[in-house]
ZARO-839521 format. One record per residue (C-alpha): residue number from 1; y, x, z. Coordinates in steps of 0.2 Angstrom, whole numbers. Last residue first. Layout:
N
   k    c2    c1    c3
 NUM     Y     X     Z
...
This chain:
380
   k    c2    c1    c3
 380   -99  -113  -265
 379  -106  -118  -248
 378  -118  -103  -248
 377  -104   -91  -250
 376   -94   -99  -236
 375  -108   -99  -224
 374  -113   -81  -229
 373   -95   -75  -225
 372   -94   -85  -209
 371  -110   -78  -202
 370  -106   -61  -208
 369   -89   -61  -199
 368   -95   -69  -183
 367  -110   -58  -181
 366  -100   -42  -186
 365   -87   -46  -173
 364  -100   -48  -160
 363  -109   -32  -166
 362   -92   -23  -163
 361   -89   -30  -145
 360  -105   -24  -138
 359  -102    -6  -142
 358   -86    -7  -132
 357   -97   -11  -116
 356   -91   -28  -108
 355   -84   -28   -91
 354   -78   -45   -87
 353   -63   -45   -75
 352   -57   -59   -63
 351   -41   -63   -54
 350   -32   -52   -67
 349   -19   -39   -62
 348    -4   -42   -73
 347     5   -31   -86
 346    -9   -30  -100
 345    -8   -14  -109
 344   -26    -7  -109
 343   -37   -22  -106
 342   -25   -32  -116
 341   -28   -22  -131
 340   -47   -24  -131
 339   -45   -43  -127
 338   -33   -45  -141
 337   -45   -38  -153
 336   -59   -49  -147
 335   -48   -64  -147
 334   -43   -60  -165
 333   -62   -60  -170
 332   -65   -77  -162
 331   -49   -84  -170
 330   -55   -80  -188
 329   -73   -84  -185
 328   -72   -99  -174
 327   -56  -108  -180
 326   -57  -106  -199
 325   -76  -105  -199
 324   -78  -121  -188
 323   -65  -130  -199
 322   -75  -125  -215
 321   -91  -131  -207
 320   -84  -147  -200
 319   -77  -151  -218
 318   -93  -147  -226
 317  -103  -158  -213
 316   -91  -173  -216
 315   -91  -173  -234
 314   -76  -184  -239
 313   -64  -172  -248
 312   -62  -184  -263
 311   -43  -183  -266
 310   -41  -198  -255
 309   -48  -188  -241
 308   -37  -174  -244
 307   -22  -185  -245
 306   -27  -194  -229
 305   -28  -177  -220
 304   -11  -171  -227
 303    -1  -186  -223
 302    -3  -188  -204
 301     1  -171  -197
 300    12  -165  -212
 299    23  -181  -210
 298    25  -179  -192
 297    31  -161  -194
 296    43  -167  -209
 295    49  -181  -198
 294    52  -170  -183
 293    61  -156  -192
 292    53  -139  -192
 291    58  -127  -178
 290    43  -116  -180
 289    35  -116  -162
 288    44  -132  -156
 287    43  -144  -171
 286    28  -136  -180
 285    18  -135  -164
 284    24  -153  -159
 283    16  -160  -175
 282     0  -150  -174
 281    -2  -155  -156
 280     2  -173  -159
 279   -11  -175  -172
 278   -24  -165  -162
 277   -22  -177  -147
 276   -21  -193  -157
 275   -36  -188  -168
 274   -46  -183  -153
 273   -42  -200  -144
 272   -48  -209  -160
 271   -63  -198  -161
 270   -69  -204  -143
 269   -64  -222  -146
 268   -74  -222  -162
 267   -89  -214  -154
 266   -89  -229  -141
 265   -89  -241  -155
 264  -102  -231  -165
 263  -113  -232  -149
 262  -111  -251  -148
 261  -115  -252  -166
 260  -131  -242  -164
 259  -137  -254  -150
 258  -132  -269  -160
 257  -140  -263  -177
 256  -157  -259  -170
 255  -164  -243  -161
 254  -177  -237  -173
 253  -171  -243  -190
 252  -153  -241  -185
 251  -155  -223  -179
 250  -149  -216  -196
 249  -132  -224  -193
 248  -129  -214  -178
 247  -129  -195  -182
 246  -114  -196  -193
 245  -122  -185  -206
 244  -137  -196  -206
 243  -155  -191  -199
 242  -168  -200  -211
 241  -178  -184  -212
 240  -181  -186  -193
 239  -174  -201  -185
 238  -181  -200  -168
 237  -183  -182  -164
 236  -168  -178  -175
 235  -157  -189  -163
 234  -165  -181  -147
 233  -163  -163  -155
 232  -145  -165  -157
 231  -141  -174  -141
 230  -151  -161  -131
 229  -143  -146  -140
 228  -125  -153  -138
 227  -128  -157  -119
 226  -136  -140  -116
 225  -122  -130  -125
 224  -108  -141  -117
 223  -115  -138   -99
 222  -117  -119  -102
 221   -99  -118  -108
 220   -91  -128   -94
 219  -101  -119   -81
 218   -96  -102   -87
 217   -78  -107   -89
 216   -77  -115   -72
 215   -86   -99   -64
 214   -72   -88   -72
 213   -58   -98   -66
 212   -64   -99   -48
 211   -52   -84   -43
 210   -38   -94   -51
 209   -36  -105   -36
 208   -33   -90   -25
 207   -19   -84   -36
 206    -9  -101   -35
 205    -3  -110   -50
 204   -19  -116   -57
 203   -14  -128   -70
 202    -6  -115   -81
 201   -23  -106   -82
 200   -31  -123   -87
 199   -19  -125  -101
 198   -22  -107  -106
 197   -41  -111  -107
 196   -39  -127  -117
 195   -38  -119  -134
 194   -54  -109  -130
 193   -64  -125  -134
 192   -78  -119  -147
 191   -96  -126  -146
 190   -95  -140  -159
 189   -85  -129  -172
 188   -98  -115  -170
 187  -112  -127  -172
 186  -105  -134  -188
 185  -100  -117  -195
 184  -118  -109  -193
 183  -128  -125  -196
 182  -130  -122  -214
 181  -136  -104  -214
 180  -155  -108  -213
 179  -154  -122  -226
 178  -164  -113  -240
 177  -176  -106  -226
 176  -181  -122  -219
 175  -189  -119  -202
 174  -200  -128  -189
 173  -196  -146  -195
 172  -196  -159  -182
 171  -200  -177  -185
 170  -218  -175  -181
 169  -213  -171  -163
 168  -209  -190  -161
 167  -196  -197  -150
 166  -196  -216  -151
 165  -198  -221  -133
 164  -184  -209  -128
 163  -171  -217  -141
 162  -165  -231  -130
 161  -160  -221  -115
 160  -155  -205  -123
 159  -144  -214  -136
 158  -135  -225  -123
 157  -132  -209  -112
 156  -125  -199  -127
 155  -113  -213  -132
 154  -108  -216  -114
 153  -105  -197  -112
 152   -94  -198  -127
 151   -84  -213  -122
 150   -81  -206  -104
 149   -75  -190  -111
 148   -63  -199  -124
 147   -56  -210  -110
 146   -51  -194  -100
 145   -44  -186  -116
 144   -34  -202  -119
 143   -27  -203  -102
 142   -21  -185  -103
 141   -15  -186  -121
 140    -6  -203  -120
 139     8  -197  -131
 138    17  -210  -141
 137    28  -200  -154
 136    31  -215  -165
 135    24  -204  -180
 134     8  -201  -170
 133     6  -219  -165
 132     8  -225  -183
 131    -5  -211  -188
 130   -18  -220  -177
 129   -17  -236  -186
 128   -16  -229  -204
 127   -29  -216  -202
 126   -42  -229  -195
 125   -38  -241  -208
 124   -40  -228  -222
 123   -56  -223  -215
 122   -62  -241  -214
 121   -58  -244  -233
 120   -68  -228  -237
 119   -82  -233  -226
 118   -84  -250  -235
 117   -82  -265  -223
 116   -97  -277  -221
 115   -96  -290  -208
 114  -105  -295  -191
 113  -119  -283  -188
 112  -111  -269  -198
 111   -95  -269  -189
 110   -99  -255  -177
 109  -107  -245  -192
 108   -92  -247  -204
 107   -80  -243  -190
 106   -90  -227  -186
 105   -91  -222  -204
 104   -72  -224  -205
 103   -69  -213  -190
 102   -82  -200  -197
 101   -71  -197  -212
 100   -54  -198  -203
  99   -60  -188  -189
  98   -66  -174  -201
  97   -49  -174  -210
  96   -41  -172  -193
  95   -53  -157  -189
  94   -49  -149  -206
  93   -30  -151  -202
  92   -33  -143  -185
  91   -44  -129  -192
  90   -33  -125  -208
  89   -17  -126  -198
  88   -23  -116  -183
  87   -33  -103  -194
  86   -17  -100  -204
  85    -6   -98  -188
  84   -20   -87  -181
  83   -20   -76  -197
  82    -1   -74  -196
  81    -1   -69  -178
  80   -14   -56  -182
  79    -3   -49  -196
  78    12   -49  -184
  77     4   -38  -172
  76   -11   -35  -160
  75    -5   -38  -142
  74    11   -48  -143
  73     8   -56  -160
  72    -9   -62  -156
  71    -5   -67  -138
  70     9   -78  -145
  69    -2   -87  -158
  68   -16   -89  -145
  67    -5   -98  -132
  66     7   -91  -120
  65    13   -94  -102
  64    21   -79   -93
  63    14   -63   -87
  62    -2   -58   -96
  61   -18   -51   -88
  60   -24   -68   -83
  59   -22   -76  -100
  58   -32   -61  -107
  57   -45   -63   -94
  56   -48   -82   -99
  55   -48   -77  -117
  54   -62   -64  -114
  53   -72   -77  -104
  52   -70   -90  -118
  51   -75   -77  -131
  50   -91   -72  -120
  49   -96   -90  -119
  48   -93   -92  -138
  47  -105   -78  -141
  46  -118   -84  -129
  45  -118  -102  -137
  44  -117   -94  -154
  43  -133   -84  -151
  42  -143   -97  -141
  41  -137  -113  -150
  40  -139  -104  -166
  39  -157   -98  -163
  38  -162  -115  -156
  37  -157  -123  -172
  36  -164  -110  -183
  35  -181  -113  -174
  34  -180  -132  -174
  33  -176  -134  -193
  32  -162  -131  -206
  31  -161  -149  -213
  30  -163  -159  -197
  29  -152  -146  -188
  28  -138  -149  -200
  27  -139  -168  -198
  26  -141  -167  -179
  25  -126  -156  -176
  24  -113  -167  -185
  23  -110  -179  -171
  22  -107  -165  -159
  21   -93  -159  -170
  20   -83  -175  -166
  19   -79  -169  -149
  18   -86  -159  -135
  17   -76  -143  -132
  16   -60  -151  -126
  15   -69  -163  -114
  14   -79  -149  -106
  13   -63  -139  -103
  12   -54  -154   -96
  11   -69  -159   -86
  10   -71  -142   -78
   9   -52  -141   -74
   8   -53  -159   -66
   7   -68  -154   -56
   6   -60  -139   -49
   5   -44  -149   -45
   4   -55  -162   -36
   3   -65  -149   -26
   2   -49  -141   -20
   1   -46  -123   -24
């Protein structure tokens, strides 16, 4: 494999994992404390790494090009396929709603040094502009993903650079028992990116190239866990109890309006790219996988998120948590079940194999299921 191809694959997976979820991490960790935060990054980071590797082996054991919905139906059954369809719609629509919410927050923060715009008005503007492109079918996905990665890394770089002098250990809480479950769904959402793995597998056409697939998955997963954890703890270390849900506006008293506004502008670019990518993905999934007419597919992708927003679903952290549980818990468990079956009946010799004891798979299912259950119950 050429170095450029490996770097492109690595950046694709890292860019898929790191998205709007990273902006919700500081708030939940400021409430739950350092000890739960480290625990979740270690536990869920390890669990998601295993799930990424499992899904990679699944793609390599299966002939043809498929996605999780196809693998679920092929290896587990129609009930699993139905669950993945449900998790895809809930997770993607939840993510689109989260982008509408935080997109409005970023617009408000970016404009705050010059003019006041309410976050609700800004969210509607954000939705209207980007929905136009989704309806028109303008797809700049590859370029937008690359641009999104640049913007996100610039946001983190700006915050690290200007925040370092304001870090204060007194801003960290060791543990808050009442909020101990709060980070589960958000951390899971922020670290999950297995939707990109079949895309990367398709990208590697030659067998010799796919031999580096395992290392790329490991590097990407580790990089994103480290970046996400550092970003979250730096923001909390500066803003402490004043940490905001969008991570950035709570930094204004320390970094100043203009620095935070620049960060919000770059964050806005990043979430805009994600909104376009996911909106087009949902629209085209309905068109090509379910043969739903174009206008109806586009309508669902753009109308449902803003309808939920206008109905009052505007809690960024709650939406991230629900999306994280829908995607991470349901799809994570299905991936484990597919993995077990693919080991037995997969019709292709994979370029890498991960040998996990069967006894390890069941505790992983229990962790995901119980974590999701408690997160849902405590949010009620």
